[in-house]
Structure formats: C-alpha cells, structure tokens
PDB file of N, H, CA, C and O in Angstrom:
ATOM      1  N   MET A   1      14.586 -10.061   7.410  1.00  0.00           N
ATOM      2  CA  MET A   1      13.394 -11.611   7.497  1.00  0.00           C
ATOM      3  C   MET A   1      13.417 -12.128   6.468  1.00  0.00           C
ATOM      4  O   MET A   1      13.624 -11.699   5.333  1.00  0.00           O
ATOM      5  N   HIS A   2      13.192 -13.117   6.871  1.00  0.00           N
ATOM      6  H   HIS A   2      13.024 -13.466   7.793  1.00  0.00           H
ATOM      7  CA  HIS A   2      13.434 -14.308   5.764  1.00  0.00           C
ATOM      8  C   HIS A   2      13.086 -15.505   5.937  1.00  0.00           C
ATOM      9  O   HIS A   2      13.653 -16.034   6.893  1.00  0.00           O
ATOM     10  N   CYS A   3      12.117 -16.370   5.184  1.00  0.00           N
ATOM     11  H   CYS A   3      11.657 -15.941   4.407  1.00  0.00           H
ATOM     12  CA  CYS A   3      11.760 -17.522   5.268  1.00  0.00           C
ATOM     13  C   CYS A   3      13.090 -18.628   4.619  1.00  0.00           C
ATOM     14  O   CYS A   3      14.210 -18.312   4.218  1.00  0.00           O
ATOM     15  N   GLN A   4      12.464 -19.948   4.709  1.00  0.00           N
ATOM     16  H   GLN A   4      11.554 -20.205   5.035  1.00  0.00           H
ATOM     17  CA  GLN A   4      13.453 -20.981   4.143  1.00  0.00           C
ATOM     18  C   GLN A   4      14.092 -20.161   3.070  1.00  0.00           C
ATOM     19  O   GLN A   4      15.056 -19.408   3.209  1.00  0.00           O
ATOM     20  N   GLN A   5      13.432 -20.409   2.004  1.00  0.00           N
ATOM     21  H   GLN A   5      12.649 -21.020   1.891  1.00  0.00           H
ATOM     22  CA  GLN A   5      13.781 -20.118   0.873  1.00  0.00           C
ATOM     23  C   GLN A   5      13.972 -18.327   0.070  1.00  0.00           C
ATOM     24  O   GLN A   5      14.093 -17.896  -1.077  1.00  0.00           O
ATOM     25  N   GLY A   6      13.903 -17.712   1.516  1.00  0.00           N
ATOM     26  H   GLY A   6      13.805 -18.063   2.448  1.00  0.00           H
ATOM     27  CA  GLY A   6      14.065 -16.288   1.111  1.00  0.00           C
ATOM     28  C   GLY A   6      12.967 -15.407   0.151  1.00  0.00           C
ATOM     29  O   GLY A   6      13.340 -14.394  -0.441  1.00  0.00           O
ATOM     30  N   ALA A   7      11.541 -15.923   0.067  1.00  0.00           N
ATOM     31  H   ALA A   7      11.238 -16.745   0.548  1.00  0.00           H
ATOM     32  CA  ALA A   7      10.913 -15.733  -0.947  1.00  0.00           C
ATOM     33  C   ALA A   7       9.612 -15.936  -0.392  1.00  0.00           C
ATOM     34  O   ALA A   7       9.569 -16.276   0.790  1.00  0.00           O
ATOM     35  N   ASP A   8       8.416 -15.774  -1.095  1.00  0.00           N
ATOM     36  H   ASP A   8       8.450 -15.497  -2.055  1.00  0.00           H
ATOM     37  CA  ASP A   8       7.000 -16.045  -0.432  1.00  0.00           C
ATOM     38  C   ASP A   8       6.681 -15.205   0.789  1.00  0.00           C
ATOM     39  O   ASP A   8       6.378 -14.021   0.648  1.00  0.00           O
ATOM     40  N   ARG A   9       6.739 -15.773   1.977  1.00  0.00           N
ATOM     41  H   ARG A   9       6.986 -16.735   2.092  1.00  0.00           H
ATOM     42  CA  ARG A   9       6.170 -15.800   2.943  1.00  0.00           C
ATOM     43  C   ARG A   9       6.945 -13.843   3.332  1.00  0.00           C
ATOM     44  O   ARG A   9       6.279 -12.836   3.571  1.00  0.00           O
ATOM     45  N   THR A  10       8.833 -13.994   3.234  1.00  0.00           N
ATOM     46  H   THR A  10       9.374 -14.812   3.040  1.00  0.00           H
ATOM     47  CA  THR A  10       9.238 -12.803   3.359  1.00  0.00           C
ATOM     48  C   THR A  10       9.023 -12.022   2.245  1.00  0.00           C
ATOM     49  O   THR A  10       9.573 -10.926   2.352  1.00  0.00           O
ATOM     50  N   GLY A  11       8.244 -12.238   0.911  1.00  0.00           N
ATOM     51  H   GLY A  11       7.797 -13.128   0.825  1.00  0.00           H
ATOM     52  CA  GLY A  11       7.825 -11.563  -0.080  1.00  0.00           C
ATOM     53  C   GLY A  11       6.585 -10.681   0.572  1.00  0.00           C
ATOM     54  O   GLY A  11       6.513  -9.453   0.531  1.00  0.00           O
ATOM     55  N   LEU A  12       5.859 -11.357   1.032  1.00  0.00           N
ATOM     56  H   LEU A  12       5.917 -12.354   1.064  1.00  0.00           H
ATOM     57  CA  LEU A  12       4.417 -11.057   1.746  1.00  0.00           C
ATOM     58  C   LEU A  12       4.752  -9.946   2.771  1.00  0.00           C
ATOM     59  O   LEU A  12       4.019  -8.963   2.662  1.00  0.00           O
ATOM     60  N   MET A  13       5.450  -9.897   3.491  1.00  0.00           N
ATOM     61  H   MET A  13       6.045 -10.696   3.579  1.00  0.00           H
ATOM     62  CA  MET A  13       5.546  -9.073   4.430  1.00  0.00           C
ATOM     63  C   MET A  13       6.521  -7.484   3.795  1.00  0.00           C
ATOM     64  O   MET A  13       6.403  -6.360   4.283  1.00  0.00           O
ATOM     65  N   CYS A  14       7.270  -7.802   2.828  1.00  0.00           N
ATOM     66  H   CYS A  14       7.366  -8.715   2.431  1.00  0.00           H
ATOM     67  CA  CYS A  14       7.467  -7.030   1.967  1.00  0.00           C
ATOM     68  C   CYS A  14       6.594  -6.203   1.507  1.00  0.00           C
ATOM     69  O   CYS A  14       6.571  -4.977   1.613  1.00  0.00           O
ATOM     70  N   ALA A  15       5.899  -6.878   1.011  1.00  0.00           N
ATOM     71  H   ALA A  15       5.917  -7.874   0.925  1.00  0.00           H
ATOM     72  CA  ALA A  15       4.486  -6.285   0.408  1.00  0.00           C
ATOM     73  C   ALA A  15       3.779  -5.455   1.320  1.00  0.00           C
ATOM     74  O   ALA A  15       3.344  -4.359   0.965  1.00  0.00           O
ATOM     75  N   ILE A  16       3.641  -5.878   2.411  1.00  0.00           N
ATOM     76  H   ILE A  16       3.995  -6.768   2.699  1.00  0.00           H
ATOM     77  CA  ILE A  16       2.513  -5.361   3.281  1.00  0.00           C
ATOM     78  C   ILE A  16       3.239  -4.110   3.586  1.00  0.00           C
ATOM     79  O   ILE A  16       2.530  -3.105   3.544  1.00  0.00           O
ATOM     80  N   TYR A  17       4.476  -3.931   3.881  1.00  0.00           N
ATOM     81  H   TYR A  17       5.052  -4.747   3.915  1.00  0.00           H
ATOM     82  CA  TYR A  17       5.499  -3.115   4.141  1.00  0.00           C
ATOM     83  C   TYR A  17       5.459  -1.943   3.136  1.00  0.00           C
ATOM     84  O   TYR A  17       5.530  -0.743   3.403  1.00  0.00           O
ATOM     85  N   ARG A  18       5.344  -2.465   2.059  1.00  0.00           N
ATOM     86  H   ARG A  18       5.286  -3.440   1.842  1.00  0.00           H
ATOM     87  CA  ARG A  18       5.170  -1.258   0.505  1.00  0.00           C
ATOM     88  C   ARG A  18       4.189  -0.640   0.756  1.00  0.00           C
ATOM     89  O   ARG A  18       4.135   0.589   0.713  1.00  0.00           O
ATOM     90  N   VAL A  19       3.097  -1.515   1.109  1.00  0.00           N
ATOM     91  H   VAL A  19       3.141  -2.513   1.144  1.00  0.00           H
ATOM     92  CA  VAL A  19       1.214  -0.893   1.112  1.00  0.00           C
ATOM     93  C   VAL A  19       1.325   0.007   2.430  1.00  0.00           C
ATOM     94  O   VAL A  19       0.817   1.126   2.491  1.00  0.00           O
ATOM     95  N   ALA A  20       2.075  -0.615   3.535  1.00  0.00           N
ATOM     96  H   ALA A  20       2.488  -1.524   3.485  1.00  0.00           H
ATOM     97  CA  ALA A  20       1.201  -0.016   4.726  1.00  0.00           C
ATOM     98  C   ALA A  20       2.302   1.043   4.944  1.00  0.00           C
ATOM     99  O   ALA A  20       1.734   2.019   5.433  1.00  0.00           O
ATOM    100  N   VAL A  21       3.613   1.293   4.805  1.00  0.00           N
ATOM    101  H   VAL A  21       4.075   0.500   4.408  1.00  0.00           H
ATOM    102  CA  VAL A  21       4.406   2.142   4.981  1.00  0.00           C
ATOM    103  C   VAL A  21       5.069   2.986   3.598  1.00  0.00           C
ATOM    104  O   VAL A  21       5.550   4.085   3.871  1.00  0.00           O
ATOM    105  N   CYS A  22       5.114   2.649   2.466  1.00  0.00           N
ATOM    106  H   CYS A  22       4.723   1.756   2.244  1.00  0.00           H
ATOM    107  CA  CYS A  22       5.725   3.434   1.525  1.00  0.00           C
ATOM    108  C   CYS A  22       4.354   3.972   0.231  1.00  0.00           C
ATOM    109  O   CYS A  22       4.421   4.556  -0.850  1.00  0.00           O
ATOM    110  N   GLY A  23       3.186   3.397   1.066  1.00  0.00           N
ATOM    111  H   GLY A  23       3.131   2.923   1.944  1.00  0.00           H
ATOM    112  CA  GLY A  23       2.196   3.856  -0.038  1.00  0.00           C
ATOM    113  C   GLY A  23       1.908   3.455  -1.302  1.00  0.00           C
ATOM    114  O   GLY A  23       1.469   4.278  -2.105  1.00  0.00           O
ATOM    115  N   TRP A  24       2.148   1.907  -1.719  1.00  0.00           N
ATOM    116  H   TRP A  24       2.504   1.238  -1.066  1.00  0.00           H
ATOM    117  CA  TRP A  24       2.376   1.398  -2.600  1.00  0.00           C
ATOM    118  C   TRP A  24       1.033   0.928  -2.564  1.00  0.00           C
ATOM    119  O   TRP A  24       0.405   0.664  -1.539  1.00  0.00           O
ATOM    120  N   SER A  25       0.534   0.815  -4.003  1.00  0.00           N
ATOM    121  H   SER A  25       1.044   1.029  -4.835  1.00  0.00           H
ATOM    122  CA  SER A  25      -1.120  -0.112  -4.136  1.00  0.00           C
ATOM    123  C   SER A  25      -0.781  -1.541  -3.667  1.00  0.00           C
ATOM    124  O   SER A  25       0.344  -1.986  -3.436  1.00  0.00           O
ATOM    125  N   LYS A  26      -1.952  -2.171  -3.570  1.00  0.00           N
ATOM    126  H   LYS A  26      -2.866  -1.811  -3.757  1.00  0.00           H
ATOM    127  CA  LYS A  26      -1.634  -3.881  -3.074  1.00  0.00           C
ATOM    128  C   LYS A  26      -1.194  -4.254  -4.892  1.00  0.00           C
ATOM    129  O   LYS A  26      -0.242  -5.019  -5.044  1.00  0.00           O
ATOM    130  N   GLU A  27      -1.628  -3.915  -5.687  1.00  0.00           N
ATOM    131  H   GLU A  27      -2.401  -3.294  -5.564  1.00  0.00           H
ATOM    132  CA  GLU A  27      -1.270  -4.475  -6.921  1.00  0.00           C
ATOM    133  C   GLU A  27      -0.135  -3.744  -7.494  1.00  0.00           C
ATOM    134  O   GLU A  27      -0.062  -4.052  -8.684  1.00  0.00           O
ATOM    135  N   GLN A  28       0.556  -3.116  -7.249  1.00  0.00           N
ATOM    136  H   GLN A  28       0.497  -2.866  -6.283  1.00  0.00           H
ATOM    137  CA  GLN A  28       2.051  -2.602  -7.209  1.00  0.00           C
ATOM    138  C   GLN A  28       2.701  -3.899  -6.310  1.00  0.00           C
ATOM    139  O   GLN A  28       3.343  -4.754  -6.920  1.00  0.00           O
ATOM    140  N   ALA A  29       2.541  -3.994  -5.072  1.00  0.00           N
ATOM    141  H   ALA A  29       2.019  -3.300  -4.576  1.00  0.00           H
ATOM    142  CA  ALA A  29       3.491  -4.649  -3.922  1.00  0.00           C
ATOM    143  C   ALA A  29       2.929  -6.049  -4.612  1.00  0.00           C
ATOM    144  O   ALA A  29       3.645  -6.228  -5.598  1.00  0.00           O
ATOM    145  N   ALA A  30       2.137  -6.917  -4.535  1.00  0.00           N
ATOM    146  H   ALA A  30       1.556  -6.772  -3.734  1.00  0.00           H
ATOM    147  CA  ALA A  30       1.801  -8.132  -5.378  1.00  0.00           C
ATOM    148  C   ALA A  30       2.707  -8.395  -6.748  1.00  0.00           C
ATOM    149  O   ALA A  30       3.308  -9.466  -6.833  1.00  0.00           O
ATOM    150  N   LYS A  31       2.803  -7.458  -7.778  1.00  0.00           N
ATOM    151  H   LYS A  31       2.316  -6.587  -7.710  1.00  0.00           H
ATOM    152  CA  LYS A  31       3.651  -7.204  -8.750  1.00  0.00           C
ATOM    153  C   LYS A  31       4.810  -7.837  -8.707  1.00  0.00           C
ATOM    154  O   LYS A  31       5.184  -8.738  -9.459  1.00  0.00           O
ATOM    155  N   GLU A  32       5.719  -7.069  -7.284  1.00  0.00           N
ATOM    156  H   GLU A  32       5.416  -6.337  -6.673  1.00  0.00           H
ATOM    157  CA  GLU A  32       6.532  -6.852  -7.314  1.00  0.00           C
ATOM    158  C   GLU A  32       7.155  -8.510  -6.319  1.00  0.00           C
ATOM    159  O   GLU A  32       8.230  -9.106  -6.391  1.00  0.00           O
ATOM    160  N   MET A  33       6.308  -8.694  -5.744  1.00  0.00           N
ATOM    161  H   MET A  33       5.436  -8.209  -5.685  1.00  0.00           H
ATOM    162  CA  MET A  33       6.253  -9.737  -5.048  1.00  0.00           C
ATOM    163  C   MET A  33       6.392 -11.356  -5.908  1.00  0.00           C
ATOM    164  O   MET A  33       7.061 -12.369  -5.702  1.00  0.00           O
ATOM    165  N   THR A  34       5.569 -11.022  -6.744  1.00  0.00           N
ATOM    166  H   THR A  34       5.025 -10.200  -6.911  1.00  0.00           H
ATOM    167  CA  THR A  34       5.368 -12.382  -7.567  1.00  0.00           C
ATOM    168  C   THR A  34       6.112 -12.391  -9.005  1.00  0.00           C
ATOM    169  O   THR A  34       6.275 -13.466  -9.582  1.00  0.00           O
ATOM    170  N   ASP A  35       6.583 -11.113  -9.602  1.00  0.00           N
ATOM    171  H   ASP A  35       6.450 -10.239  -9.133  1.00  0.00           H
ATOM    172  CA  ASP A  35       7.346 -10.837 -10.824  1.00  0.00           C
ATOM    173  C   ASP A  35       8.601 -10.129 -10.575  1.00  0.00           C
ATOM    174  O   ASP A  35       9.178  -9.673 -11.562  1.00  0.00           O
ATOM    175  N   GLY A  36       9.201  -9.935  -9.232  1.00  0.00           N
ATOM    176  H   GLY A  36       8.731 -10.306  -8.431  1.00  0.00           H
ATOM    177  CA  GLY A  36      10.082  -8.739  -9.264  1.00  0.00           C
ATOM    178  C   GLY A  36      11.785 -10.178  -9.015  1.00  0.00           C
ATOM    179  O   GLY A  36      12.907  -9.774  -8.708  1.00  0.00           O
ATOM    180  N   GLY A  37      11.488 -11.561  -9.230  1.00  0.00           N
ATOM    181  H   GLY A  37      10.577 -11.889  -9.479  1.00  0.00           H
ATOM    182  CA  GLY A  37      12.537 -12.016  -9.906  1.00  0.00           C
ATOM    183  C   GLY A  37      13.127 -12.367  -8.205  1.00  0.00           C
ATOM    184  O   GLY A  37      14.325 -12.200  -7.976  1.00  0.00           O
ATOM    185  N   PHE A  38      12.347 -12.771  -7.271  1.00  0.00           N
ATOM    186  H   PHE A  38      11.374 -12.907  -7.457  1.00  0.00           H
ATOM    187  CA  PHE A  38      12.714 -13.054  -6.054  1.00  0.00           C
ATOM    188  C   PHE A  38      12.497 -14.046  -5.730  1.00  0.00           C
ATOM    189  O   PHE A  38      12.431 -14.243  -4.516  1.00  0.00           O
ATOM    190  N   GLY A  39      12.271 -15.202  -6.707  1.00  0.00           N
ATOM    191  H   GLY A  39      12.325 -15.042  -7.692  1.00  0.00           H
ATOM    192  CA  GLY A  39      11.863 -16.630  -6.261  1.00  0.00           C
ATOM    193  C   GLY A  39      10.481 -17.216  -6.275  1.00  0.00           C
ATOM    194  O   GLY A  39      10.162 -18.356  -6.611  1.00  0.00           O
ATOM    195  N   PHE A  40       9.469 -15.918  -5.711  1.00  0.00           N
ATOM    196  H   PHE A  40       9.728 -14.992  -5.437  1.00  0.00           H
ATOM    197  CA  PHE A  40       8.103 -16.306  -5.855  1.00  0.00           C
ATOM    198  C   PHE A  40       7.789 -17.766  -6.338  1.00  0.00           C
ATOM    199  O   PHE A  40       8.025 -18.204  -7.463  1.00  0.00           O
ATOM    200  N   HIS A  41       7.109 -18.567  -5.095  1.00  0.00           N
ATOM    201  H   HIS A  41       6.918 -18.210  -4.181  1.00  0.00           H
ATOM    202  CA  HIS A  41       6.901 -19.908  -5.720  1.00  0.00           C
ATOM    203  C   HIS A  41       4.954 -20.232  -6.049  1.00  0.00           C
ATOM    204  O   HIS A  41       4.296 -20.200  -5.009  1.00  0.00           O
ATOM    205  N   ALA A  42       4.366 -20.433  -6.989  1.00  0.00           N
ATOM    206  H   ALA A  42       4.901 -20.459  -7.833  1.00  0.00           H
ATOM    207  CA  ALA A  42       3.172 -20.639  -7.038  1.00  0.00           C
ATOM    208  C   ALA A  42       2.398 -21.460  -6.353  1.00  0.00           C
ATOM    209  O   ALA A  42       1.167 -21.474  -6.343  1.00  0.00           O
ATOM    210  N   VAL A  43       3.381 -22.378  -5.583  1.00  0.00           N
ATOM    211  H   VAL A  43       4.381 -22.367  -5.591  1.00  0.00           H
ATOM    212  CA  VAL A  43       2.930 -23.296  -4.482  1.00  0.00           C
ATOM    213  C   VAL A  43       1.889 -22.157  -3.376  1.00  0.00           C
ATOM    214  O   VAL A  43       0.962 -22.399  -2.602  1.00  0.00           O
ATOM    215  N   TRP A  44       2.392 -21.238  -3.664  1.00  0.00           N
ATOM    216  H   TRP A  44       3.145 -21.041  -4.293  1.00  0.00           H
ATOM    217  CA  TRP A  44       1.904 -20.129  -2.089  1.00  0.00           C
ATOM    218  C   TRP A  44       0.694 -19.239  -2.574  1.00  0.00           C
ATOM    219  O   TRP A  44       0.487 -18.106  -2.138  1.00  0.00           O
ATOM    220  N   ILE A  45      -0.110 -19.892  -3.555  1.00  0.00           N
ATOM    221  H   ILE A  45       0.058 -20.812  -3.909  1.00  0.00           H
ATOM    222  CA  ILE A  45      -0.970 -19.338  -4.326  1.00  0.00           C
ATOM    223  C   ILE A  45      -2.138 -18.175  -3.585  1.00  0.00           C
ATOM    224  O   ILE A  45      -2.610 -17.169  -4.115  1.00  0.00           O
ATOM    225  N   GLY A  46      -2.410 -18.751  -2.106  1.00  0.00           N
ATOM    226  H   GLY A  46      -2.027 -19.569  -1.675  1.00  0.00           H
ATOM    227  CA  GLY A  46      -3.163 -18.084  -1.320  1.00  0.00           C
ATOM    228  C   GLY A  46      -2.554 -16.454  -0.623  1.00  0.00           C
ATOM    229  O   GLY A  46      -3.271 -15.754   0.091  1.00  0.00           O
ATOM    230  N   ILE A  47      -1.157 -16.091  -1.002  1.00  0.00           N
ATOM    231  H   ILE A  47      -0.574 -16.659  -1.582  1.00  0.00           H
ATOM    232  CA  ILE A  47      -0.539 -15.206  -0.264  1.00  0.00           C
ATOM    233  C   ILE A  47      -0.901 -13.773  -0.944  1.00  0.00           C
ATOM    234  O   ILE A  47      -0.987 -12.702  -0.344  1.00  0.00           O
ATOM    235  N   VAL A  48      -1.086 -13.994  -2.289  1.00  0.00           N
ATOM    236  H   VAL A  48      -1.016 -14.864  -2.776  1.00  0.00           H
ATOM    237  CA  VAL A  48      -2.022 -12.636  -2.748  1.00  0.00           C
ATOM    238  C   VAL A  48      -3.332 -12.539  -2.785  1.00  0.00           C
ATOM    239  O   VAL A  48      -3.696 -11.406  -3.098  1.00  0.00           O
ATOM    240  N   PRO A  49      -4.172 -13.277  -2.590  1.00  0.00           N
ATOM    241  CA  PRO A  49      -5.223 -13.078  -1.983  1.00  0.00           C
ATOM    242  C   PRO A  49      -5.439 -12.608  -0.642  1.00  0.00           C
ATOM    243  O   PRO A  49      -6.508 -12.121  -0.273  1.00  0.00           O
ATOM    244  N   PHE A  50      -4.302 -12.770   0.179  1.00  0.00           N
ATOM    245  H   PHE A  50      -3.434 -13.166  -0.121  1.00  0.00           H
ATOM    246  CA  PHE A  50      -4.009 -12.684   1.897  1.00  0.00           C
ATOM    247  C   PHE A  50      -4.114 -11.026   1.847  1.00  0.00           C
ATOM    248  O   PHE A  50      -4.891 -10.184   2.297  1.00  0.00           O
ATOM    249  N   LEU A  51      -2.954 -11.026   1.084  1.00  0.00           N
ATOM    250  H   LEU A  51      -2.322 -11.710   0.718  1.00  0.00           H
ATOM    251  CA  LEU A  51      -2.799  -9.296   0.751  1.00  0.00           C
ATOM    252  C   LEU A  51      -3.901  -8.919   0.535  1.00  0.00           C
ATOM    253  O   LEU A  51      -4.587  -8.569   1.495  1.00  0.00           O
ATOM    254  N   ASN A  52      -4.440  -8.866  -0.810  1.00  0.00           N
ATOM    255  H   ASN A  52      -3.882  -9.151  -1.590  1.00  0.00           H
ATOM    256  CA  ASN A  52      -5.679  -8.048  -0.897  1.00  0.00           C
ATOM    257  C   ASN A  52      -6.465  -7.877  -0.036  1.00  0.00           C
ATOM    258  O   ASN A  52      -6.921  -6.739   0.080  1.00  0.00           O
ATOM    259  N   ALA A  53      -6.968  -9.063   0.995  1.00  0.00           N
ATOM    260  H   ALA A  53      -6.598  -9.987   0.900  1.00  0.00           H
ATOM    261  CA  ALA A  53      -7.801  -9.149   2.102  1.00  0.00           C
ATOM    262  C   ALA A  53      -7.625  -8.263   2.835  1.00  0.00           C
ATOM    263  O   ALA A  53      -8.609  -7.604   3.169  1.00  0.00           O
ATOM    264  N   LEU A  54      -6.421  -7.946   3.311  1.00  0.00           N
ATOM    265  H   LEU A  54      -5.621  -8.481   3.039  1.00  0.00           H
ATOM    266  CA  LEU A  54      -5.967  -6.924   4.559  1.00  0.00           C
ATOM    267  C   LEU A  54      -6.190  -5.912   4.569  1.00  0.00           C
ATOM    268  O   LEU A  54      -5.741  -5.137   3.724  1.00  0.00           O
ATOM    269  N   ASP A  55      -7.124  -5.487   5.727  1.00  0.00           N
ATOM    270  H   ASP A  55      -7.489  -6.116   6.414  1.00  0.00           H
ATOM    271  CA  ASP A  55      -7.266  -4.322   6.106  1.00  0.00           C
ATOM    272  C   ASP A  55      -5.825  -3.222   6.621  1.00  0.00           C
ATOM    273  O   ASP A  55      -5.237  -2.964   7.672  1.00  0.00           O
ATOM    274  N   ILE A  56      -5.734  -2.797   5.097  1.00  0.00           N
ATOM    275  H   ILE A  56      -6.212  -3.006   4.244  1.00  0.00           H
ATOM    276  CA  ILE A  56      -4.172  -1.598   5.509  1.00  0.00           C
ATOM    277  C   ILE A  56      -4.257  -0.795   6.960  1.00  0.00           C
ATOM    278  O   ILE A  56      -3.549  -0.791   7.968  1.00  0.00           O
ATOM    279  N   GLU A  57      -5.387  -0.168   6.591  1.00  0.00           N
ATOM    280  H   GLU A  57      -5.961  -0.171   5.772  1.00  0.00           H
ATOM    281  CA  GLU A  57      -5.672   0.955   7.464  1.00  0.00           C
ATOM    282  C   GLU A  57      -5.963   0.580   8.738  1.00  0.00           C
ATOM    283  O   GLU A  57      -5.602   1.447   9.534  1.00  0.00           O
ATOM    284  N   LYS A  58      -6.661  -0.715   9.441  1.00  0.00           N
ATOM    285  H   LYS A  58      -6.955  -1.419   8.794  1.00  0.00           H
ATOM    286  CA  LYS A  58      -6.185  -1.046  10.666  1.00  0.00           C
ATOM    287  C   LYS A  58      -5.132  -1.439  10.796  1.00  0.00           C
ATOM    288  O   LYS A  58      -4.672  -1.177  11.908  1.00  0.00           O
ATOM    289  N   LEU A  59      -4.351  -2.090  10.018  1.00  0.00           N
ATOM    290  H   LEU A  59      -4.724  -2.303   9.115  1.00  0.00           H
ATOM    291  CA  LEU A  59      -3.001  -2.289  10.357  1.00  0.00           C
ATOM    292  C   LEU A  59      -2.052  -1.345  10.908  1.00  0.00           C
ATOM    293  O   LEU A  59      -1.233  -1.480  11.817  1.00  0.00           O
ATOM    294  N   ARG A  60      -2.414  -0.087   9.960  1.00  0.00           N
ATOM    295  H   ARG A  60      -3.079   0.023   9.222  1.00  0.00           H
ATOM    296  CA  ARG A  60      -1.431   1.036   9.972  1.00  0.00           C
ATOM    297  C   ARG A  60      -1.774   1.641  12.069  1.00  0.00           C
ATOM    298  O   ARG A  60      -1.028   1.849  13.026  1.00  0.00           O
ATOM    299  N   LYS A  61      -2.902   1.679  11.900  1.00  0.00           N
ATOM    300  H   LYS A  61      -3.507   1.509  11.122  1.00  0.00           H
ATOM    301  CA  LYS A  61      -3.433   2.312  13.063  1.00  0.00           C
ATOM    302  C   LYS A  61      -3.164   1.398  14.410  1.00  0.00           C
ATOM    303  O   LYS A  61      -3.014   1.888  15.529  1.00  0.00           O
ATOM    304  N   GLY A  62      -3.120  -0.385  14.037  1.00  0.00           N
ATOM    305  H   GLY A  62      -3.242  -0.783  13.128  1.00  0.00           H
ATOM    306  CA  GLY A  62      -2.609  -0.721  15.315  1.00  0.00           C
ATOM    307  C   GLY A  62      -1.067  -0.797  15.248  1.00  0.00           C
ATOM    308  O   GLY A  62      -0.516  -1.339  16.206  1.00  0.00           O
ATOM    309  N   ALA A  63      -0.455  -0.422  14.447  1.00  0.00           N
ATOM    310  H   ALA A  63      -0.903   0.018  13.669  1.00  0.00           H
ATOM    311  CA  ALA A  63       1.135  -0.202  14.484  1.00  0.00           C
ATOM    312  C   ALA A  63       1.353   1.104  15.032  1.00  0.00           C
ATOM    313  O   ALA A  63       2.484   1.415  15.404  1.00  0.00           O
ATOM    314  N   GLY A  64       0.477   1.829  15.114  1.00  0.00           N
ATOM    315  H   GLY A  64      -0.443   1.576  14.812  1.00  0.00           H
ATOM    316  CA  GLY A  64       0.892   3.372  15.220  1.00  0.00           C
ATOM    317  C   GLY A  64       1.134   4.475  13.874  1.00  0.00           C
ATOM    318  O   GLY A  64       1.401   5.677  13.900  1.00  0.00           O
ATOM    319  N   LEU A  65       1.003   3.891  13.142  1.00  0.00           N
ATOM    320  H   LEU A  65       0.787   2.915  13.121  1.00  0.00           H
ATOM    321  CA  LEU A  65       1.407   4.796  12.169  1.00  0.00           C
ATOM    322  C   LEU A  65       0.475   5.911  11.276  1.00  0.00           C
ATOM    323  O   LEU A  65      -0.738   5.703  11.296  1.00  0.00           O
ATOM    324  N   PRO A  66       0.750   6.566  10.838  1.00  0.00           N
ATOM    325  CA  PRO A  66       0.048   7.728   9.927  1.00  0.00           C
ATOM    326  C   PRO A  66      -1.133   7.003   9.318  1.00  0.00           C
ATOM    327  O   PRO A  66      -1.054   5.969   8.655  1.00  0.00           O
ATOM    328  N   ALA A  67      -2.234   7.666   9.619  1.00  0.00           N
ATOM    329  H   ALA A  67      -2.298   8.506  10.158  1.00  0.00           H
ATOM    330  CA  ALA A  67      -3.657   6.920   8.659  1.00  0.00           C
ATOM    331  C   ALA A  67      -3.245   6.598   7.313  1.00  0.00           C
ATOM    332  O   ALA A  67      -3.635   5.513   6.882  1.00  0.00           O
ATOM    333  N   ARG A  68      -2.338   7.523   6.358  1.00  0.00           N
ATOM    334  H   ARG A  68      -2.021   8.405   6.708  1.00  0.00           H
ATOM    335  CA  ARG A  68      -2.037   7.424   4.952  1.00  0.00           C
ATOM    336  C   ARG A  68      -0.270   7.789   5.114  1.00  0.00           C
ATOM    337  O   ARG A  68       0.162   8.626   5.907  1.00  0.00           O
ATOM    338  N   PRO A  69       0.412   7.134   4.374  1.00  0.00           N
ATOM    339  CA  PRO A  69       1.727   7.383   4.471  1.00  0.00           C
ATOM    340  C   PRO A  69       1.799   8.767   3.493  1.00  0.00           C
ATOM    341  O   PRO A  69       0.872   9.290   2.874  1.00  0.00           O
ATOM    342  N   ALA A  70       3.138   9.154   3.565  1.00  0.00           N
ATOM    343  H   ALA A  70       3.891   8.730   4.068  1.00  0.00           H
ATOM    344  CA  ALA A  70       3.433  10.375   2.542  1.00  0.00           C
ATOM    345  C   ALA A  70       3.772   9.757   0.925  1.00  0.00           C
ATOM    346  O   ALA A  70       4.173   8.593   0.886  1.00  0.00           O
ATOM    347  N   ASP A  71       3.656  10.330  -0.084  1.00  0.00           N
ATOM    348  H   ASP A  71       3.330  11.275  -0.051  1.00  0.00           H
ATOM    349  CA  ASP A  71       3.315   9.824  -1.470  1.00  0.00           C
ATOM    350  C   ASP A  71       4.552   9.519  -1.460  1.00  0.00           C
ATOM    351  O   ASP A  71       5.572  10.136  -1.153  1.00  0.00           O
ATOM    352  N   PRO A  72       4.248   8.063  -1.988  1.00  0.00           N
ATOM    353  CA  PRO A  72       5.984   7.793  -2.450  1.00  0.00           C
ATOM    354  C   PRO A  72       6.605   8.613  -3.599  1.00  0.00           C
ATOM    355  O   PRO A  72       6.056   9.450  -4.315  1.00  0.00           O
ATOM    356  N   PRO A  73       7.951   8.150  -3.608  1.00  0.00           N
ATOM    357  CA  PRO A  73       8.320   9.293  -4.632  1.00  0.00           C
ATOM    358  C   PRO A  73       8.332   8.726  -6.327  1.00  0.00           C
ATOM    359  O   PRO A  73       8.103   7.528  -6.490  1.00  0.00           O
ATOM    360  N   ALA A  74       8.544   9.415  -7.307  1.00  0.00           N
ATOM    361  H   ALA A  74       8.730  10.388  -7.175  1.00  0.00           H
ATOM    362  CA  ALA A  74       8.071   9.012  -8.493  1.00  0.00           C
ATOM    363  C   ALA A  74       9.179   7.976  -9.066  1.00  0.00           C
ATOM    364  O   ALA A  74      10.405   8.073  -9.124  1.00  0.00           O
ATOM    365  N   ARG A  75       8.524   7.220  -9.360  1.00  0.00           N
ATOM    366  H   ARG A  75       7.529   7.141  -9.313  1.00  0.00           H
ATOM    367  CA  ARG A  75       9.857   6.036 -10.143  1.00  0.00           C
ATOM    368  C   ARG A  75       9.683   6.687 -11.596  1.00  0.00           C
ATOM    369  O   ARG A  75      10.351   6.271 -12.543  1.00  0.00           O
TER     370      ARG A  75
END
C-alpha cells in the first residue's frame, strides 16, 4: 500500500496495523510513523490524533482479529 508520496496515509495504515495486529502501543506506532525516517510531512497534522482516537478493539472485532494480539517480540 502507498499514497502518492509513500508516507503519511500509508504511515497511518502501517501504524494501525502495528497497533491492531502487532500489539504496539499507539504511542510507539505514532513515533515510528512520524520520526521513523519514512517522509512523514507535518501538513498531515490530523493523522496522529486520528490514530489516537481509533477504537482499536472495535477495529479488531470488525476485522475478525483476536481481542488482543500476542505479545510483540522484545526489541
């Protein structure tokens, strides 16, 4: 998946995946999205609040995922 620049909205979808499937915190996923060197642009200021407002459990349920993913591997 990608958007025109390969960042921002793609980063949001990757962050959602990190939280919903990989078990990352929203804070960890937002940091990777904005500071991970993937070209995030500050013009998309609403993306982080959007991520923070997401009901991840509702998203998991709607996608047929387990209520909580397995613990992520140690980093």
